[in-house]
C-alpha distance (Angstrom), angle and dihedral (degrees) to the residues before:
residue distance angle dihedral
M1 . . .
G2 3.76 . .
T3 3.75 129.3 .
D4 3.83 96.2 -158.7
R5 3.77 111.4 122.7
N6 3.81 89.8 -137.8
A7 3.82 95.1 49.9
A8 3.77 115.7 104.2
P9 3.81 117.1 -125.3
N10 3.83 112.3 -82.1
E11 3.82 91.7 15.9
P12 3.80 122.0 109.1
S13 3.79 119.3 -110.2
E14 3.80 122.1 -115.0
T15 3.80 89.3 -100.3
E16 3.81 92.9 51.9
T17 3.80 90.3 46.7
A18 3.81 91.2 51.1
V19 3.81 90.9 49.8
A20 3.82 90.7 48.8
V21 3.81 91.7 49.9
A22 3.81 91.1 48.1
S23 3.79 91.3 50.9
D24 3.82 90.5 49.7
V25 3.79 90.0 56.4
A26 3.78 93.0 74.8
L27 3.78 98.3 145.9
I28 3.77 106.1 68.1
A29 3.79 110.9 159.0
A30 3.77 126.2 -137.1
T31 3.79 118.5 -157.3
M32 3.79 123.3 -159.7
A33 3.78 142.0 149.1
A34 3.79 113.5 -85.0
T35 3.81 98.5 -132.6
P36 3.85 98.5 59.5
F37 3.80 89.6 42.2
L38 3.82 92.2 52.7
Q39 3.80 90.6 46.2
A40 3.80 89.9 53.6
V41 3.82 91.0 49.7
A42 3.82 92.1 48.4
T43 3.80 92.5 46.9
H44 3.79 92.8 48.8
F45 3.81 99.7 41.2
G46 3.79 104.9 19.1
N47 3.77 125.9 -129.1
R48 3.83 96.0 -66.7
L49 3.80 92.5 72.9
A50 3.80 98.5 137.2
G51 3.80 94.8 45.5
A52 3.78 120.2 106.6
M53 3.80 101.8 -33.7
D54 3.76 115.5 174.0
A55 3.80 124.6 -152.5
G56 3.81 92.0 -90.4
A57 3.80 92.6 53.1
R58 3.81 90.4 47.8
E59 3.82 89.6 54.1
V60 3.82 89.8 50.4
L61 3.81 87.8 52.0
R62 3.83 91.4 51.2
R63 3.81 90.8 50.8
F64 3.80 90.2 48.2
L65 3.81 92.3 50.5
R66 3.80 90.5 47.7
R67 3.83 90.6 50.3
Q68 3.83 91.7 48.6
A69 3.80 90.6 49.8
E70 3.80 93.6 46.7
E71 3.82 90.6 52.9
H72 3.82 89.8 56.9
R73 3.78 102.8 38.6
D74 3.77 122.6 120.3
E75 3.79 97.2 -143.0
P76 3.82 120.6 69.3
T77 3.82 94.4 -143.1
G78 3.75 137.7 45.6
F79 3.75 137.2 56.4
V80 3.79 116.6 -73.6
H81 3.79 114.0 -132.6
V82 3.82 104.5 151.3
I83 3.79 124.6 59.7
H84 3.80 121.4 -163.6
L85 3.78 115.7 -162.4
R86 3.81 124.8 -170.4
T87 3.80 117.3 -148.7
E88 3.79 122.2 -146.9
H89 3.83 87.4 -106.3
G90 3.82 90.6 56.9
S91 3.80 98.6 -106.3
Q92 3.79 117.1 143.5
I93 3.80 118.0 -130.7
D94 3.80 114.3 -159.5
M95 3.79 115.6 -164.4
T96 3.76 139.3 151.1
V97 3.78 130.7 -129.1
N98 3.82 85.3 -105.5
T99 3.80 94.0 63.0
P100 3.81 105.4 136.3
P101 3.80 122.5 -114.5
E102 3.82 90.1 -114.8
A103 3.80 88.9 62.7
L104 3.80 93.4 47.2
A105 3.80 90.3 50.6
L106 3.83 89.0 58.2
L107 3.79 94.8 43.6
P108 3.85 98.8 86.7
A109 3.82 90.9 57.3
V110 3.81 91.2 45.2
C111 3.82 90.7 51.3
D112 3.81 93.0 46.8
A113 3.82 93.6 50.1
D114 3.77 120.9 94.2
D115 3.79 116.2 -101.7
P116 3.80 109.6 -87.1
V117 3.83 89.6 -126.3
S118 3.81 119.9 33.8
E119 3.78 120.1 -125.0
V120 3.82 89.7 -111.0
D121 3.83 91.2 55.4
R122 3.83 94.4 46.0
R123 3.76 128.2 86.2
P124 3.84 108.4 -97.4
Q125 3.81 114.1 -91.2
V126 3.83 93.2 10.1
P127 3.79 111.5 117.3
V128 3.78 128.2 -159.7
V129 3.81 106.2 -99.2
I130 3.79 117.1 -156.5
R131 3.83 122.7 -163.6
W132 3.81 137.1 170.5
R133 3.79 105.4 -119.0
D134 3.80 134.0 151.1
D135 3.83 91.1 7.2
R136 3.80 95.0 -57.5
W137 3.79 141.7 77.1
Q138 3.79 111.6 -99.3
A139 3.80 128.2 -169.5
T140 3.79 127.5 -159.7
T141 3.78 135.2 -179.3
V142 3.81 139.2 140.9
R143 3.80 121.7 -99.4
A144 3.80 120.7 -132.7
S145 3.82 86.6 -106.5
G146 3.81 89.9 62.7
Y147 3.79 95.4 -108.3
M148 3.76 118.7 130.8
A149 3.78 114.4 -116.4
A150 3.81 118.4 -152.8
F151 3.77 127.4 178.5
D152 3.82 140.0 -178.7
W153 3.79 121.0 -146.6
D154 3.81 111.8 -116.1
A155 3.81 102.3 -154.1
E156 3.80 94.6 -170.7
A157 3.81 93.9 53.1
G158 3.82 93.4 34.2
E159 3.81 93.1 -132.6
W160 3.78 144.8 95.9
R161 3.85 119.5 -93.5
E162 3.80 115.3 -153.2
H163 3.81 130.4 -133.0
H164 3.81 111.4 -150.7
F165 3.82 124.4 -134.6
R166 3.79 126.5 -160.2
R167 3.79 102.5 -152.8
P168 3.78 130.9 51.0
I169 3.79 118.4 -119.0
F170 3.83 91.7 -154.2
R171 3.78 124.9 43.8
G172 3.73 129.2 -162.6
């Protein structure tokens, strides 16, 4: 327990409390531009990223992603788990340090593609958010009409494929 003179017996000191709070803040986000991030990945791992990576190589990739995120975080303390990338088109890519190599190998094409919904056709102030889920890149946003727009990345065609929704999520 604590060594602070002011701490009551069996209560943590201010230092121990601060350490506990810092360890609870496990999801610090790092935000960076997609292009420099992808260049760093390509330089470090080469272009054959998704090839035959064993468990050891995947762990090296996780450490690399964590290091990249920590270099770009806003907060000086905490463990970075979430990485936010911004594409040149303004889309937001949300990924974790555990994003698989297969996903990273597809990311340059995803970043180079046009947004699945143009800024004119989107609800104001609602970006396209891209995430790796269910073994594929998925994009979501809200159309100007209020309908949600969701897309899956088709790697073979190099384009977004839309899911259609029947009801708007915003009215008026």
